[in-house]
Every structure is written in C-alpha cells, then in structure tokens.
PATI-38662 format. One record per residue: residue in one letter; x, y, z of N, C-alpha, C, O in turn. Coordinates in steps of 0.05 Angstrom, whole numbers, plus 5000, padded with zeros to 4 digits. Layout:
aXYZXYZXYZXYZ/...
This chain:
m501949754996499949985000501450255007502750295028/a501050424985502650714975501650934996499650895010/l502851134997502251355013498951434998498151404975/t498051515017494851535023494251935007495552125014/h492351924988491352214983492452385009493852585009/l491352225031490852495059493252495070493652725079/q495852285075497952315070499752435059501452515074/i500152485030501152635008499852945017501153155018/k497552915021497053235037498553385051499853595048/e498053135080499253195101502453215099503453415111/l503753105090505953185081507253375062509653385064/l506053525044506553685029505653925045506854145044/d503053885062502654185081504554185094505954375088/e505654045113508254065132509854165117510554385127/n511254125091513954185082514054415076516154535073/r511454525071510954815051513155025058514855135045/y512255035091513655255101515455125119515755255140/h516954855116518254805134520854945137522155015117/k521654995160524555115165525754985191524054995208/c528154855200528854765220532354855222533454995205/d533254755242536354875248537954715232540354795229/g537154495221538854365197540154135212540354125236/f541153885192542953745201545853715184546153735160/g547053665199550653565195552053835204550853985219/e554153885197556454115200554654375188554354575201/d553454335161553054525146549954655146549054825130/k548754515170545754605176544654445150544954645136/v543754275133542354225115539754185126539154035145/c538054355110534354335117533354285092533754465075/v531754035084530954045061527653975069526453905089/k527054025047522854015044522053865021523053864998/i519753725029518253495008517453814977517554054982/a517053744962516453974945514453824931512553964926/s514353584923512153454906512053144908513953004916/i509753074902510152674904508152574882505952674879/a509152384867507952324845507552044853508551954873/d505351814829505751574834508751534809509251714793/l509651374808512151304782512650934787514450824800/p510250814770510350514761512850574748513750794739/s514150284750516650254736516949944729515249764733/r519749924716519649634708521649464739522749244740/f521249644756522449454785520249484798520349434822/g517949554790515749524810514449764817515749954808/k512349834830510250104827511650274852511550184875/f512550464848514750614865512450924864510750984847/q513351054888512051414886514551574887515951504906/v515451774873517051964871517152204890515452374886/v518652244907517852484931520352664921522752604923/a519252884910522053114895523353284927521653394941/f525453284931526053434949527953664942529653604925/w528253934951529154154957530454194982529554195005/n534054224970535254314995536354665004537254774984/n536454795021538655015024540455035025541355265027/r542354755024545254835020546254864996548654934994/d544754814972546154864944543854784929544354634911/g541454834932538854884918538754564898536754544884/k540754344898540154144892537953974890537053904911/e536753864868533653724871534853424884536653334870/h534253274906534653014911531852884909529752984902/a532452654915529752424900529352204921531352084931/a526852134928526051924942524551754924522751864911/f525051444919523151324899522251084924523650884927/v520151134937518550944958516650784945514850854929/h517350504955515550264950514350184970515450134991/g511550144966509350054983508950225016509750455013/d508150185036508050305056509950325073509750185093/a512050485070514450495088514950795096517150835107/c513151015091512951185106512151235135509851335135/f512851215150511351185185512051005192511550945215/a513750815176514250495188516450495201517650705204/e517450205214520050215226520649885209519349695203/n523249955206525349735189524649815166524449605153/v524050005151525449995126527049875115528849805131/p527449795089530149755077530850035058529350135042/v533650125067533650365051536550385032538750285038/r536050485015538850405001539750774990538450934977/l541350794997543251094989544551124967546951054967/h543651204945544651224921545351484900543951624885/s548251474910549851704898548751794867547351624856/e549351974857548652044823551251924812553452004820/c550951734791553251804770552851714736552751494725/l552551944727552051994705552151814682550451714667/t554851794684556851624665555651294672555251124655/g555351274696553450914702551550914699550650764682/d549551124717546951074714544751104691542451014687/a546451274676544651384649545751294624544251244605/i548651264621550551154603550950774599550650604581/g551550784619552150484629555050414631555850184632/s556750634630559750624640560250254655558550144670/l562650144646563149914657565450034681566349864697/r566150314684568750274700568350334725569950434741/c564750254732564150284759561550104770560450034749/d560750054784558449884795556150024799554249914811/c555850334786553550434801550950374789549150334806/r550150344763548650234748548150034764546350044781/d550049764757549149534775547249534802545349394808/q548549734818548249774839544949844843543149714855/l545050094828542650174827539949994820537849984833/e540649864794538149694786536949424804534749324808/a540249364812539349114836538449274861537249114875/a538549434869536849584887534249654885532749624904/l533349764863530849824854529649464849527249424853/g530949304842529049034840528148954865525948864871/a530649024885530248884902527849024924526348914940/l528249234917526049434940522949354935521149344952/g522649284894520649274885519749054888517449024880/k520848824901519748434905519048464942517748304957/m520148694949520048704987517148834993516448984974/e515548825011513748955022513949275027511949415028/n516149365030516849645027519349735030520849625046/g519949895018522950105013523450295006521350394997/i525550475005525850644995529150724985531350674996/l528550814969531950894947531951184947530151304936/l533951304960534151584959536351594941538451474943/y535351794919537151934895538452054900537852254887/l541152114918543152344915544652504897546252414882/r544152764899545952894874548652964882549453194884/q550352694889552752754892554752574873555852354875/e554752724859556252534834559152554844559752694863/g560952404831563552274839563752314868564252544876/r563452154883563052154909563352404922564952424941/g562052584913561052844923563153104913563253314926/i565153034885566853194884565853404853567253574841/g563553324847562053284818563053234797565353144797/f561653264775561953144753564153154737565152944727/i565353464732567553514720570053434738572253364728/n569553454764572353334778572753104777574953024781/k570752914770570752624768571852494748573452314749/i570252634719572652654697575452704695576752614676/r576452844713579252944717580552724726582652624719/a578652624748580352364760580252094746581951924752/y578352044727577651854707580651904690582151714684/g581052144683584152184674586452094682588251984670/l586052164709589352064724589351784729591351654734/q586051644727586451334729587051204710587850974709/d586651374691588151284656590851244658591551024649/h592851414669594751454673595351234697597751204696/g594451104714595350924727594650974765595950874784/y592951104767591951234797589851094797588451054777/d589350974831587450854836585851124838586451364834/t582850974849580751224852580851444885579851664891/v582051314893583351474917585351704915585151944922/e587551524903590151694894589151924874589852164877/a587451854853586552014837584752354856584752604853/n583652154873582052444885582752604903581752824905/i584752494919586652564938589352824912590153054916/a589652654889592052874876590453104867591553304858/l586953084870586253334847585253554884584253784882/g585653484901586153584930582553544952581153664969/f582453284938579653174955580452984974582652894977/r578352944986578352705005577752454990576652514969/d578152194992577652024979574551964976573851884954/d572552004996569752074994568752385010569652455032/e566952524995567152764999564152824998563253034988/r562252605009559952515008559252565035560652505055/d556252725038555852785066552452715064550852795047/y552052545090548952435084548252575113548652445133/a547452815115545553035125543452975115541452875125/v543853095085541553065063539852865066537452895065/a541352515072539452315066538252335094535852275097/a539752415113537752365144536152525142533952425146/h535852825137533852935130531352865121529252895132/m531752755094529752675077528352395098525952355097/l529552265110528152055118526952145142524852015147/q527552355159525952555173523552575165521352485174/s524652765140521852875130518952645123516552675128/l520452405111518652245109518152045131518051795127/k518052115147517351985180517951715182516451555192/v520551635171521551375176522751325200524651465206/k521751115219522251085242524850875244526550945261/s525250745236527550695231528550495210526750375198/i531250435203531950325169533250065173534650035193/r532849885156535149695152536849795125535649835103/l538949825128540949905107541849745091542749535097/m541549855061542349665039545049795032545049955014/t547549735046550149775034552949595049553049495072/n554749605032556649575034558849715043561249645042/n557450005056560150155065559450235097557250315105/p561150185109560950195138561450495149561350545173/r561850675130561550975134560051035123560651245112/k556950945114554451115108552950975134550951095142/l553450755146552550655171553350825194551750835212/a555851005198557151135218555551375211553851445227/g556151555183554851775176551251785185550051945200/l550651635174547651615184546851595220545551755234/t547851385227547951235259548851605270546951685284/a550651775267551552065281549652185276548852335294/l548152185252545552415250543752375254541952525247/g542952035275541151965290538851865284536751835296/i539951795257537851555248537951225258540051105257/k536251125265536450895278536050675259533950625248/i539250495258540150295232539250085253540450045275/t537049945245536649595252538149415243538249215258/d539449395221540649155198541449325183540649555182/r544049165163544949145137544549005126544648775135/i543749065099543548895076545548915063546449145060/s546948695051548748695031548048775000545848724989/l550048894989548548934962551548864946553249044948/i552148684934554148534918554348494890553048304883/i555448594874555848624854558048484833559948644831/p558448264817559748124807561548354793560448534780/p564948364796566148524775565848454746565048234739/n566448614733567548634706570048724703570748894720/p572248674680574048724676574648974680576349054696/y573549094667573249384675573649564697574849784696/n572249434723571449544743572549404766571649444789/e574949194761574948964782577249074801577748974823/f579249364787581649454800580249654818580749694842/y577849814798576050014828575149824847576149864869/l573649664846571849554873574349434886574349434910/h576849304872578649224895580149544913581049544936/t579949774897580449994909578650014936579550034959/k576050004929573850034953573449824972571749844990/a574849624968575249414989577949535010577849595034/t579849524995582249575007583249855022584349915043/k582150014999583250345019580450375028580650335052/s577450435021575750535029574050345044571650375047/g575250155054573449955075570449865067568849855086/h569749835052566949705030567849515038570249475040/l565549315048565249015052564548805031562448675029/l566948815014566448644983568848504981570248475001/d569448444963571848254943572048304917569848364909/t573648304900573648314873572748004865572847934841/e572147894878570047624878567347644874566047484862/g566147924889563447894895562547824920560347884929/k564747634936563147624959564047854991565148074993/e563047715007563647965025565947975034567147765033/h567448195046570648155047571048275080569348435088/l572348245090573648365119576248555112578148495097/l575848725122577548935114580548895126580948765147/e582248995112585148975107585749045133583849125146/q588649035147589749015172590349375176590449505196/t590649455147590449735163587749925162587950155169/d585249825156583849915157581949775195582549575208/r579849975200579349905225577249685220575149725208/p577749445231576949185226573049135232571849195252/v572049035212569448905216569048655218569348565195/v568448505230568148205240565348085230563148205229/a565847775222563247685220562547615257563947575277/g560047645254558547625277558247875299557347845322/m559348165287559348415302556848555294555648525273/s556148705316553248815307553749025295556049085290/n551449195287551749435272553249705286554449895276/e552549655312553349875330555749825328557249975316/q556549595340559449485335561449715316562849905319/a560449545297561249665266561649935262563649995248/v560450075269559350345268561350525288562750705280/e561250435314563250545338566150505326567350725328/i568050285313569750155309570150515296570850725307/q569150425264569250655243569350925252569951095235/e568751005280568251275292570951365309571251585319/v572951135310574951155341577151295318579351375326/
C-alpha cells in the first residue's frame, strides 16, 4: 500500500513552510516539494522530490509500499553517477547497484531508494572526469581524488538523514557495503536496525576499482563479489559484529 492522498496532503502541507535548524555541520534543511506515482519496470513506486537549502540541488526518494511512518524500512542510498546510471559505464558498478537495489526493493513489502545528487563521491561531474583521466595513467580512485585536492570520499549524508525524517521513517535496514554510511547516518540520529549487503560481481573494467573500494575505502566486498573482511590497515569489521559495534569502530 502506497501513500494515501490524505498522507500526501499531510506531508506537502507540513513541508510547504518547513524550516529547521538543519542536519550536520552545514545545517542542511530539506523539504518535500512534490509527490507523484511512478510505475516502473522494477515495480510500483512513488517519487518524492526534495529541495534543500545548502546548494539548491533536487534530490529524490523512490518509495515502494507502506514505507513512510514505518519501522525497519529497507533503504538504499544511491549517489548520482551520470556515466554509470545513464550511459552504462563499465568503469564502476553504480548502474548495477542502482538496478539491483530497485529490483530488490520492488519485490519487498516496502522500501525506499534515496537518489542523492552527489556525483563522483561528492566532487562533481567535471572533477570525476578529471579523476578518470588520472586513473587512465595508473592512479586508483583514492589516489586520483587526493591528487585533485579532495578526500577519497566527499559525500555528506545530512541530506539523506533529513529526507528520511521528512518521510517519517522510524528506523531502517540499510542496504550497503559501506561502513561509513552506517556511521554517518547513525551519527545524524537515524536508527539502523540491520544491514543488507549489495554485492555486484566485477567486470574486467571495474575489478581494480572494486578492489580499491575494499582495500582502501573499507567496503565490505572483494573482487570476486563476496563479503570482504577489511585489510589490517583498515578498522576491522568481522563476522558476528553488530551494526552498533561496526559503527563505533569506524568512529574511533
């Protein structure tokens, strides 16, 4: 069951003049601008359009079933990737992750995919292509970002946290391989009750990229598409460890 007309009206009325102290260091405040039905090849969704005060970018939530006002909602955070999502680039696993997440959520009782306008792990499209150029000359993804003057990951999850609050989501099961997302959302007050892995098998063009994600960025995967225990240089996340323990270790 999707959002009813009454619930949509309630959310839109509440957000029309919404202002708050904001989330995170940048005091990000978002508000729901519009809601509409969106049938797709992955199932029936409703799309929620958000505006934010930080940079005016328009983020989106794709909501399946009775996910708003609910607990233990499966949620996927997906950062925009023009080359992967739209063009089908094989240099990353972004489109595969997006389609796998939507396909899985569409088969569940409920779920939400947040589509965040954070191209290139937050460095923007032009800088992402500059990073690609460096990678063509032997840099890995982390080295390329650092060479351009950025951290390996510049993404901010304050927008996502506020979006979930705006949708009245009480707790989530986060679909991710990235412990930083667990730590980032938890620090912003989002209650995470479980982690759902999202493993995509590599192809010859993104195998080194996925290996770098695992060994340098701490993602819980390996280049054969299986769960990965972090390298000794990373903070350890081991089998049997709770989400709370994993978050605490990443914050130390």
